[in-house]
C-alpha positions as CSV (number, residue, x, y, z in Angstrom):
1,M,18.1,5.9,10.4
2,A,14.8,7.1,11.7
3,N,14.2,6.3,15.4
4,Q,12.1,3.4,16.5
5,G,9.0,5.5,17.1
6,T,9.2,7.0,13.6
7,R,9.9,3.8,11.9
8,R,6.9,2.1,13.6
9,R,4.7,4.8,12.1
10,L,6.0,4.3,8.6
11,V,3.5,1.9,6.9
12,W,0.1,2.1,5.4
13,A,-3.6,2.0,5.5
14,V,-5.8,-0.9,4.2
15,V,-9.1,-2.3,5.2
16,G,-11.4,-0.2,3.1
17,A,-14.5,0.1,5.0
18,I,-13.5,-2.3,7.8
19,V,-12.2,-1.8,11.3
20,L,-11.0,-4.8,13.4
21,V,-11.6,-5.2,17.1
22,G,-8.8,-3.3,18.7
23,A,-5.8,-4.0,16.5
24,V,-5.5,-2.9,13.0
25,I,-2.5,-2.6,10.9
26,A,1.2,-2.0,10.0
27,L,3.7,1.0,9.9
28,L,5.6,3.3,7.8
29,V,5.4,6.7,9.2
30,G,2.3,8.3,10.6
31,R,-0.5,7.2,12.8
32,L,-3.8,6.7,11.1
33,G,-6.8,8.5,12.5
34,E,-9.9,6.6,13.6
35,P,-11.7,5.1,10.5
36,G,-15.1,6.5,9.6
37,D,-18.2,4.6,8.7
38,S,-16.5,1.3,8.2
39,P,-18.6,-1.8,8.8
40,T,-17.4,-4.0,11.7
41,P,-16.2,-7.5,10.6
42,T,-17.8,-10.5,12.2
43,G,-14.7,-12.5,12.6
44,I,-11.0,-13.0,11.8
45,G,-9.7,-16.1,10.2
46,G,-6.2,-17.5,10.2
47,S,-3.4,-16.8,7.8
48,S,-4.5,-19.1,5.0
49,A,-4.4,-17.5,1.6
50,P,-7.4,-17.5,-0.7
51,S,-6.9,-19.1,-4.1
52,S,-5.7,-16.6,-6.7
53,T,-8.2,-15.6,-9.4
54,A,-7.3,-15.8,-13.1
55,P,-4.6,-13.3,-14.0
56,G,-5.5,-10.3,-16.1
57,V,-2.5,-9.3,-18.3
58,D,0.3,-10.6,-16.1
59,G,3.7,-9.3,-16.9
60,D,2.3,-5.9,-18.0
61,V,2.4,-2.8,-15.9
62,V,0.5,0.4,-15.9
63,D,3.5,2.6,-16.6
64,P,6.9,1.0,-17.0
65,G,8.5,4.5,-17.1
66,V,8.1,5.1,-13.4
67,T,11.2,2.9,-12.8
68,D,13.2,5.9,-14.0
69,R,11.9,7.8,-11.0
70,G,12.9,5.0,-8.6
71,W,9.3,3.7,-8.2
72,V,7.7,0.3,-8.4
73,P,5.4,-0.1,-11.4
74,E,1.8,-1.0,-10.8
75,P,1.2,-4.5,-12.3
76,I,-1.8,-5.3,-14.5
77,T,-3.1,-8.5,-13.0
78,R,-6.0,-10.2,-11.2
79,D,-3.7,-12.2,-9.0
80,Q,-4.1,-10.7,-5.6
81,D,-0.9,-12.2,-4.2
82,A,1.3,-10.6,-6.9
83,Y,-0.5,-7.3,-6.7
84,I,-0.3,-7.1,-2.9
85,R,3.4,-7.7,-3.1
86,A,3.9,-4.9,-5.6
87,A,1.6,-2.5,-3.7
88,L,3.5,-3.0,-0.4
89,E,6.8,-2.5,-2.1
90,A,5.6,0.6,-4.0
91,A,4.5,2.3,-0.7
92,G,8.0,1.9,0.7
93,T,10.3,2.5,-2.4
94,V,11.5,6.0,-3.1
95,D,14.5,7.8,-4.5
96,T,14.7,11.4,-3.3
97,R,17.2,12.2,-6.1
98,K,14.6,11.6,-8.9
99,A,11.3,12.9,-7.7
100,T,9.6,15.0,-5.0
101,R,7.5,13.6,-2.3
102,A,4.4,15.3,-3.7
103,E,5.0,13.6,-7.1
104,W,5.5,10.2,-5.4
105,V,2.3,10.5,-3.3
106,S,0.2,11.7,-6.2
107,W,1.4,8.7,-8.2
108,L,0.6,6.3,-5.4
109,E,-2.9,7.6,-5.4
110,T,-3.4,6.3,-8.9
111,W,-3.3,2.8,-7.5
112,F,-6.6,3.4,-5.6
113,T,-10.1,2.4,-6.5
114,P,-13.4,3.1,-4.7
115,S,-14.4,0.4,-2.2
116,P,-17.1,-1.9,-3.5
117,L,-18.6,-2.1,0.0
118,Y,-20.6,1.1,-0.7
119,D,-23.9,1.2,-2.6
120,S,-23.6,5.0,-3.0
121,E,-21.1,6.1,-5.6
122,K,-20.7,9.4,-3.7
123,D,-20.0,7.6,-0.4
124,A,-17.5,5.4,-2.1
125,L,-15.7,8.3,-3.7
126,D,-15.7,10.3,-0.4
127,Q,-14.2,7.3,1.5
128,M,-11.5,6.8,-1.2
129,A,-10.6,10.5,-0.8
130,G,-10.3,9.9,2.9
131,Y,-8.0,6.9,2.4
132,K,-5.8,8.9,0.0
133,A,-5.5,11.7,2.6
134,E,-4.6,9.1,5.2
135,L,-1.9,7.8,2.9
136,D,-0.3,11.2,2.7
137,Q,-0.8,12.3,6.3
138,S,-0.5,9.0,8.3
139,V,1.1,6.3,6.2
140,V,4.1,7.1,4.1
141,L,7.3,9.1,4.7
142,P,6.4,12.6,6.0
143,Q,7.8,15.7,4.3
144,Q,10.3,16.4,7.1
145,L,11.8,12.9,7.0
146,W,11.8,13.0,3.2
147,D,13.8,16.3,3.3
148,D,16.3,14.8,5.8
149,L,16.8,11.8,3.5
150,A,17.1,14.0,0.5
151,K,20.0,16.0,2.0
152,E,22.0,12.7,1.9
153,D,20.8,11.6,-1.6
154,G,18.7,9.0,0.2
155,R,16.7,6.2,-1.4
156,V,14.8,3.3,0.0
157,E,14.0,0.0,-1.7
158,A,11.3,-2.1,-0.2
159,R,11.1,-5.9,-0.7
160,V,8.4,-8.3,0.5
161,V,9.9,-11.4,2.1
162,G,8.1,-14.6,2.9
163,D,4.4,-15.4,2.4
164,I,1.5,-13.0,2.6
165,D,-1.0,-13.7,5.4
166,Y,-4.6,-13.1,4.5
167,L,-7.3,-11.9,6.8
168,E,-10.4,-13.9,6.2
169,L,-13.5,-11.7,6.4
170,P,-16.7,-13.0,4.7
171,E,-17.9,-9.4,4.1
172,T,-14.9,-8.4,2.0
173,T,-14.3,-11.8,0.4
174,A,-17.7,-11.7,-1.0
175,Q,-16.7,-8.5,-2.8
176,H,-13.4,-10.0,-4.0
177,M,-11.5,-7.9,-1.6
178,W,-8.3,-9.2,0.0
179,T,-6.5,-7.9,3.1
180,G,-2.9,-9.1,3.0
181,T,-0.1,-8.6,5.5
182,A,3.6,-9.3,5.0
183,D,7.1,-8.6,6.2
184,V,8.9,-6.0,4.2
185,V,12.6,-5.4,4.2
186,M,13.4,-1.7,3.8
187,H,16.9,-1.2,2.3
188,Y,18.1,2.4,3.0
189,T,21.0,4.0,1.2
190,R,22.4,7.4,2.2
191,V,25.5,9.5,1.5
192,G,27.2,11.2,4.4
193,D,30.8,12.5,4.9
194,G,31.7,11.5,1.4
195,R,30.7,7.8,1.8
196,E,27.7,5.8,1.0
197,V,26.0,3.9,3.9
198,S,23.3,1.3,3.6
199,Y,21.2,-0.5,6.2
200,D,18.1,-2.7,6.4
201,E,15.0,-2.6,8.6
202,T,12.1,-5.1,8.6
203,V,8.6,-3.9,9.1
204,R,5.3,-5.7,9.0
205,V,2.6,-4.0,6.8
206,S,-0.8,-4.5,5.4
207,V,-2.9,-3.5,2.4
208,Q,-6.4,-4.2,1.1
209,V,-7.0,-4.7,-2.6
210,V,-9.9,-5.6,-4.8
211,C,-9.4,-8.1,-7.7
212,D,-11.6,-9.6,-10.3
213,A,-14.6,-7.5,-9.3
214,E,-15.5,-3.9,-9.2
215,S,-12.4,-1.8,-9.8
216,V,-11.8,1.4,-11.8
217,P,-8.8,1.2,-14.1
218,A,-6.1,4.0,-14.1
219,P,-7.1,6.5,-16.9
220,G,-5.3,6.0,-20.1
221,S,-3.8,2.7,-19.1
222,A,-4.1,-0.9,-20.3
223,Q,-5.9,-1.8,-17.1
224,R,-9.4,-3.2,-17.4
225,A,-12.3,-3.1,-14.9
226,G,-11.7,-6.1,-12.6
227,D,-8.0,-5.8,-12.6
228,C,-6.5,-5.5,-9.1
229,K,-6.5,-2.0,-7.4
230,V,-5.8,-0.7,-3.9
231,V,-8.7,0.1,-1.6
232,R,-6.6,1.2,1.4
233,F,-3.1,1.1,3.0
234,F,-3.0,0.6,6.8
235,D,-0.7,2.3,9.2
236,E,-0.4,-0.8,11.4
237,A,-0.3,-4.5,10.5
238,V,-3.5,-6.6,10.5
239,G,-2.5,-9.6,12.4
């Protein structure tokens, strides 16, 4: 099992162009750098969830074949609750026997869409590139820990438990962006000394998504503009 410091840095980056007073965000493995030109929110609401928008093509996924690599498929939906659950689980579910870390990270990047908070397309694309770099460098399992896990045929299955708490920010809500935080149980399985060992760890993580508004579908998929996509994973929990 990774030590406490490592585990607390094992989670993801999310609030698109928004930084919250002081505390932002949940953990998986690295520590996110200071966000760039993110607008500052005017206030933080409670944990009440916004009402879900009409679903897109619920039940469908972008690529069902990714399950063969031990990954969580990206759902095709406009239901932010369902999508956030899948996104948080995807960012913590790996099987080192079936894919490399580089392949996994590249696939996670296909979940992203540019933030609708930017008027300039170039600025939005530049910011998205920064969020993808943060995902690789500060959020998910780093290469060294991946290699250590791989030596023991390691795999991790992430599962969201309980409700999703939503951060109420007028600036993002107006753009159909939702910042959700939830508890995730990480189920580790490793093989050592000829025997398989499993253990659980619970982490609290956050992600920001855009649904039923401006989003760019994954190329060649059945997704449509407006279907939910990831804006950002956070490396510490929001709230």
